[in-house]
KEMI-326783 format. One line per 4 residues: number of its first residue (from 1); their letters; for each residue x, y, z of C-alpha. Coordinates in nm, 4 decimals. Example, Ala and Ser with C-alpha at 12.3 -4.5 7.8 and 13.67 -1.06 7.14 Angstrom:
<gumars>
1 = as = 1.2300,-0.4500,0.7800 ~ 1.3670,-0.1060,0.7140
</gumars>
This chain:
<gumars>
1 = mkln = 2.8332,1.6703,1.4650 ~ 2.8118,1.3189,1.6050 ~ 2.7927,1.1568,1.2617 ~ 3.0832,1.0349,1.0559
5 = lqst = 2.9038,1.0513,0.7224 ~ 3.1518,0.8152,0.5561 ~ 3.0217,0.5335,0.7744 ~ 2.6575,0.6478,0.7974
9 = aflf = 2.3511,0.5328,0.6039 ~ 2.0168,0.7153,0.6025 ~ 1.7068,0.4948,0.6183 ~ 1.3540,0.5878,0.5078
13 = pgqg = 1.0514,0.4173,0.6701 ~ 0.7556,0.2466,0.5069 ~ 0.3953,0.1913,0.6064 ~ 0.3297,0.1278,0.9736
17 = sqvi = 0.5406,0.4183,1.0984 ~ 0.2725,0.6859,1.0489 ~ 0.1242,0.8704,1.3469 ~ -0.1008,1.1734,1.3876
21 = gmgr = 0.1173,1.4768,1.4591 ~ 0.3964,1.3625,1.2285 ~ 0.5955,1.6580,1.0994 ~ 0.4225,1.9204,1.3138
25 = elaa = 0.7219,2.0138,1.5315 ~ 0.9583,1.9896,1.2364 ~ 0.7502,2.2344,1.0317 ~ 0.7229,2.4738,1.3260
29 = hypi = 1.1000,2.4767,1.3790 ~ 1.2498,2.4673,1.0283 ~ 1.1183,2.6974,0.7522 ~ 1.2432,2.4616,0.4804
33 = akqt = 1.0383,2.1794,0.6314 ~ 0.7299,2.4031,0.6457 ~ 0.7867,2.4915,0.2803 ~ 0.8084,2.1205,0.1954
37 = feea = 0.4705,2.0473,0.3547 ~ 0.3156,2.3467,0.1773 ~ 0.4658,2.2332,-0.1521 ~ 0.3152,1.8863,-0.1024
41 = dsil = -0.0281,2.0340,-0.0319 ~ -0.0043,2.2381,-0.3521 ~ 0.1085,1.9432,-0.5652 ~ -0.1631,1.7100,-0.4351
45 = gfpl = -0.4373,1.9726,-0.4321 ~ -0.5502,1.9045,-0.0759 ~ -0.4104,1.9760,0.2739 ~ -0.2167,1.6553,0.3364
49 = sklm = -0.0096,1.8345,0.5999 ~ -0.3202,1.9154,0.8055 ~ -0.4266,1.5503,0.7875 ~ -0.0797,1.4429,0.9026
53 = mega = -0.0567,1.6892,1.1879 ~ -0.4109,1.7016,1.3231 ~ -0.6327,1.4662,1.1231 ~ -0.8179,1.1474,1.2073
57 = adel = -0.6145,0.8287,1.2447 ~ -0.8383,0.6205,1.0196 ~ -0.7952,0.8745,0.7394 ~ -0.4177,0.8869,0.7823
61 = ndtv = -0.4069,0.5057,0.7888 ~ -0.5757,0.4866,0.4476 ~ -0.2858,0.3795,0.2253 ~ -0.3597,0.6531,-0.0299
65 = ntqp = -0.2732,0.9048,0.2446 ~ -0.0235,0.7007,0.4481 ~ 0.2226,0.6630,0.1648 ~ 0.2509,1.0309,0.0648
69 = alfv = 0.2487,1.1361,0.4323 ~ 0.5530,0.9231,0.5109 ~ 0.7265,1.0362,0.1927 ~ 0.6704,1.4059,0.2696
73 = hsla = 0.7859,1.3823,0.6322 ~ 1.0990,1.1949,0.5248 ~ 1.1844,1.4475,0.2540 ~ 1.1106,1.7437,0.4819
77 = syra = 1.3503,1.5948,0.7380 ~ 1.6144,1.5246,0.4743 ~ 1.5837,1.8761,0.3312 ~ 1.6228,2.0239,0.6785
81 = fshl = 1.9403,1.8197,0.7304 ~ 2.0762,1.9224,0.3889 ~ 1.9993,2.2867,0.4629 ~ 2.1820,2.2726,0.7955
85 = ypdl = 2.4753,2.0719,0.6574 ~ 2.4930,2.1473,0.2835 ~ 2.8339,1.9847,0.2389 ~ 2.7466,1.6595,0.4157
89 = kpal = 2.5956,1.3520,0.2506 ~ 2.5538,1.0018,0.3918 ~ 2.7497,0.7194,0.2316 ~ 2.4375,0.5162,0.1468
93 = lagh = 2.0587,0.5461,0.1411 ~ 1.7940,0.2757,0.1763 ~ 1.4196,0.2649,0.2280 ~ 1.1782,-0.0089,0.3318
97 = slge = 0.9122,-0.0732,0.0636 ~ 0.7493,0.2696,0.0136 ~ 1.0629,0.4162,0.1746 ~ 1.2672,0.3150,-0.1297
101 = lsal = 1.0923,0.5931,-0.3236 ~ 1.1774,0.8395,-0.0461 ~ 1.5399,0.7273,-0.0668 ~ 1.5401,0.7745,-0.4440
105 = aasg = 1.4022,1.1264,-0.4059 ~ 1.6681,1.2051,-0.1440 ~ 1.9321,1.0746,-0.3857 ~ 1.8146,1.3118,-0.6577
109 = alsf = 1.6927,1.0296,-0.8818 ~ 1.3387,1.1686,-0.8522 ~ 1.2294,1.5277,-0.8056 ~ 1.0143,1.5950,-0.5000
113 = edgl = 0.7100,1.6517,-0.7223 ~ 0.7586,1.3423,-0.9371 ~ 0.8327,1.1331,-0.6294 ~ 0.5248,1.2573,-0.4450
117 = rlvr = 0.2954,1.2017,-0.7438 ~ 0.4380,0.8529,-0.7884 ~ 0.3914,0.7692,-0.4201 ~ 0.0324,0.8931,-0.4231
121 = krge = -0.0346,0.6823,-0.7340 ~ 0.1255,0.3823,-0.5659 ~ -0.1120,0.4170,-0.2719 ~ -0.4143,0.4499,-0.4999
125 = lmkh = -0.3170,0.1471,-0.7078 ~ -0.2382,-0.0724,-0.4079 ~ -0.5723,0.0161,-0.2510 ~ -0.7427,-0.0685,-0.5819
129 = agtl = -0.5579,-0.4009,-0.5932 ~ -0.7059,-0.4822,-0.2539 ~ -1.0492,-0.4492,-0.4153 ~ -0.9663,-0.6326,-0.7394
133 = apgl = -0.7703,-0.9138,-0.5737 ~ -0.8120,-0.9050,-0.1950 ~ -0.5586,-1.1066,-0.0033 ~ -0.3959,-1.1351,0.3354
137 = maai = -0.0640,-1.0618,0.5009 ~ 0.0661,-1.2245,0.8190 ~ 0.3614,-1.1695,1.0499 ~ 0.5560,-1.4851,1.1321
141 = lgad = 0.7766,-1.4716,1.4411 ~ 1.0552,-1.7119,1.5223 ~ 1.1046,-1.8868,1.1862 ~ 1.3907,-1.8415,0.9407
145 = iptl = 1.3666,-1.7597,0.5710 ~ 1.4534,-2.1083,0.4325 ~ 1.1835,-2.2602,0.6532 ~ 0.9247,-2.0038,0.5456
149 = dkvc = 1.0162,-2.0318,0.1785 ~ 0.9479,-2.4053,0.2053 ~ 0.6261,-2.3508,0.4027 ~ 0.4989,-2.0982,0.1464
153 = teas = 0.5801,-2.3260,-0.1467 ~ 0.3913,-2.6112,0.0182 ~ 0.0949,-2.3857,0.1024 ~ 0.0664,-2.2462,-0.2516
157 = tade = -0.1352,-2.3816,-0.5417 ~ -0.1502,-2.2701,-0.9042 ~ -0.4357,-2.0332,-0.8207 ~ -0.3524,-1.9467,-0.4609
161 = ivqv = 0.0027,-1.8242,-0.3989 ~ 0.1690,-1.7098,-0.0777 ~ 0.5283,-1.5878,-0.0490 ~ 0.7661,-1.4039,0.1801
165 = andn = 0.6874,-1.0326,0.1410 ~ 0.9149,-0.8643,0.3972 ~ 1.2332,-1.0194,0.5327 ~ 1.2479,-0.7634,0.8127
169 = clgq = 1.5039,-0.9200,1.0467 ~ 1.5958,-1.2531,1.1975 ~ 1.2782,-1.3963,1.3464 ~ 1.0382,-1.1348,1.2039
173 = vvis = 0.9051,-1.2048,0.8560 ~ 0.5838,-1.1037,0.6783 ~ 0.4165,-1.3354,0.4277 ~ 0.1595,-1.2234,0.1714
177 = gakp = -0.0769,-1.3641,-0.0880 ~ -0.4161,-1.5263,-0.1405 ~ -0.6053,-1.5554,0.1884 ~ -0.6485,-1.9364,0.1883
181 = aver = -0.2801,-1.9854,0.1014 ~ -0.1679,-1.7448,0.3739 ~ -0.3862,-1.9258,0.6266 ~ -0.2354,-2.2599,0.5219
185 = amag = 0.1133,-2.1098,0.5491 ~ 0.0396,-1.9718,0.8973 ~ -0.0571,-2.3216,1.0124 ~ 0.2460,-2.4676,0.8368
189 = aksa = 0.4769,-2.2149,0.9973 ~ 0.3511,-2.3033,1.3429 ~ 0.3994,-2.6734,1.2687 ~ 0.7540,-2.5928,1.1535
193 = gakr = 0.8342,-2.4265,1.4851 ~ 0.7347,-2.0610,1.4453 ~ 0.6560,-1.8949,1.7777 ~ 0.3607,-1.6952,1.6439
197 = alpl = 0.1700,-1.6386,1.3208 ~ -0.0403,-1.3223,1.3284 ~ -0.2724,-1.2059,1.0494 ~ -0.2361,-0.8348,0.9735
201 = avsi = -0.5409,-0.6093,0.9549 ~ -0.5100,-0.5461,0.5805 ~ -0.6768,-0.6744,0.2636 ~ -0.3861,-0.5629,0.0446
205 = aahs = -0.1453,-0.8472,-0.0301 ~ 0.1570,-0.6236,-0.0881 ~ 0.4744,-0.7676,-0.2412 ~ 0.2898,-1.0697,-0.3771
209 = plma = 0.1521,-1.1877,-0.7151 ~ -0.1865,-1.0392,-0.6223 ~ -0.0364,-0.7006,-0.7135 ~ -0.0387,-0.8199,-1.0760
213 = aiqq = -0.3874,-0.6693,-1.0959 ~ -0.2374,-0.3192,-1.1000 ~ 0.1163,-0.3938,-1.2208 ~ 0.0700,-0.2566,-1.5720
217 = ewne = -0.0704,0.0722,-1.4437 ~ 0.2200,0.0993,-1.2008 ~ 0.4688,0.0288,-1.4790 ~ 0.3166,0.3114,-1.6830
221 = avas = 0.3265,0.5511,-1.3872 ~ 0.6957,0.4754,-1.3267 ~ 0.7710,0.5094,-1.6975 ~ 0.6071,0.8534,-1.7071
225 = asfs = 0.8172,0.9863,-1.4155 ~ 1.1441,1.1619,-1.4897 ~ 1.4513,0.9944,-1.3362 ~ 1.7998,1.1411,-1.2974
229 = alst = 2.1380,1.0077,-1.1881 ~ 2.1673,0.9093,-0.8208 ~ 2.3928,1.1478,-0.6292 ~ 2.4086,0.9019,-0.3369
233 = pvig = 2.3845,0.5230,-0.3812 ~ 2.0492,0.3665,-0.2892 ~ 2.0231,0.0025,-0.1808 ~ 1.7335,-0.1536,-0.3735
237 = nvhg = 1.4716,-0.3677,-0.2025 ~ 1.4523,-0.6363,-0.4696 ~ 1.8174,-0.7491,-0.4684 ~ 1.9626,-0.5806,-0.1590
241 = vpla = 2.2463,-0.4143,-0.3531 ~ 2.3061,-0.0583,-0.4814 ~ 2.1033,0.0678,-0.7750 ~ 2.3590,0.1605,-1.0400
245 = deds = 2.1649,0.4149,-1.2442 ~ 1.8245,0.5516,-1.3436 ~ 1.7303,0.2348,-1.5338 ~ 1.8044,0.0082,-1.2388
249 = arad = 1.6090,0.2429,-1.0096 ~ 1.3043,0.2226,-1.2378 ~ 1.3372,-0.1545,-1.2662 ~ 1.3623,-0.2001,-0.8902
253 = iiaq = 1.0527,-0.0047,-0.7942 ~ 0.8602,-0.1764,-1.0747 ~ 0.9672,-0.5239,-0.9611 ~ 0.9245,-0.4334,-0.5951
257 = mqsr = 0.5452,-0.4372,-0.6305 ~ 0.5395,-0.8187,-0.6459 ~ 0.8803,-0.8958,-0.4956 ~ 1.0229,-0.9577,-0.1508
261 = vrwt = 1.1631,-0.6636,0.0450 ~ 1.5118,-0.7926,0.1281 ~ 1.5658,-0.5726,0.4306 ~ 1.7882,-0.8096,0.6246
265 = esvk = 2.0136,-0.8533,0.3219 ~ 2.0167,-0.4775,0.2594 ~ 2.1296,-0.3967,0.6131 ~ 2.3933,-0.6713,0.6085
269 = fmvd = 2.5254,-0.5359,0.2778 ~ 2.5561,-0.1867,0.4227 ~ 2.7348,-0.3155,0.7322 ~ 2.9733,-0.5091,0.5073
273 = qgin = 3.0507,-0.1793,0.3312 ~ 3.1671,-0.0272,0.6604 ~ 2.8426,0.1351,0.7747 ~ 2.8167,0.1464,1.1549
277 = tfve = 2.5632,0.4295,1.1997 ~ 2.2043,0.4398,1.0746 ~ 1.9840,0.7501,1.0738 ~ 1.6081,0.6910,1.0367
281 = vgtg = 1.4787,0.9899,0.8417 ~ 1.1167,1.0888,0.8996 ~ 0.8575,0.9159,1.1146 ~ 0.9210,0.6617,1.3875
285 = tvlg = 1.1945,0.4215,1.4931 ~ 1.0783,0.0949,1.3351 ~ 1.3766,0.0533,1.1030 ~ 1.6269,0.1332,1.3759
289 = glvk = 1.4748,-0.1460,1.5818 ~ 1.5141,-0.3895,1.2926 ~ 1.8757,-0.2857,1.2376 ~ 1.9551,-0.3633,1.6016
293 = riad = 1.8235,-0.7159,1.5509 ~ 2.0185,-0.7664,1.2291 ~ 2.3636,-0.6354,1.3277 ~ 2.5336,-0.5916,1.6639
297 = gmii = 2.6935,-0.2691,1.7815 ~ 2.5233,-0.0329,1.5384 ~ 2.4617,0.3315,1.6325 ~ 2.1040,0.4416,1.5622
301 = fplg = 1.9614,0.7940,1.5423 ~ 1.6076,0.9065,1.4553 ~ 1.5760,1.2252,1.2468 ~ 1.2213,1.3538,1.2260
305 = npqd = 1.1795,1.6091,1.5074 ~ 1.3787,1.9178,1.6136 ~ 1.5209,1.7410,1.9195 ~ 1.6634,1.4726,1.6889
309 = fvai = 1.8618,1.7373,1.5021 ~ 1.9958,1.8666,1.8330 ~ 2.0952,1.5134,1.9361 ~ 2.3132,1.4531,1.6289
313 = sd = 2.4756,1.7961,1.6465 ~ 2.5799,1.7958,2.0129
</gumars>
């Protein structure tokens, strides 16, 4: 085993990491992963696993499917790891946006079924919010957080708000909000020295006040889910520090809907706690790439395909 679990954190990806074929090799190689995909299909009442492994990209990229797909692949990967190494647990867990719910399920705070139902509901509500209150998100490259906070404040009005949505890493930040305010902020960011300001191909203004349209329904969905104690600490997105208990876990994923994802702060906190190895559990390598830009000298492993399991065990 190449991992020293005492200095290892497991990371769980959010939207943008999905790809057709995700989970196929894992399910073919590990019976517990196959069982996880079958369990998800049964819970949801439709063959999500078939969509993930051989469906159409536009259908997978629909947020109502993207979110549960990423959750299921992450949990199938985590279950496979736990089955192979039942006595080994990482020191910390963290997830980016949607991935925070995957991390909470891995920690035992949410059952697989409750977590999956909550994630599916999250996707449905966020898609609905894009209809009720369409907005815009934009990636800003080459500007720091204080500059963008100022730019967003200046671009906002009482009725049109834009704010930092994802503090992904130094020089890569996503802003979100009302379309006119985001467009003003993009121009302001360029004037303030940003290298690029790129609108994202979405109408959902995630992690912004436009999510207020569905906030109450989300609160009720979270309240109806059963939470348990966290067996492994999870770093919350809203404050970038560990969630102490079930109540703080609920509060964080409720607040997260309209709050900034403090990913840079989360990674720095973990590094300050002695973490030097990060394992990205599920689909893709996006988070590993961000970690490399946040902290020097970190060891990064993906964990979503059979060859990844071989790589950490050699």
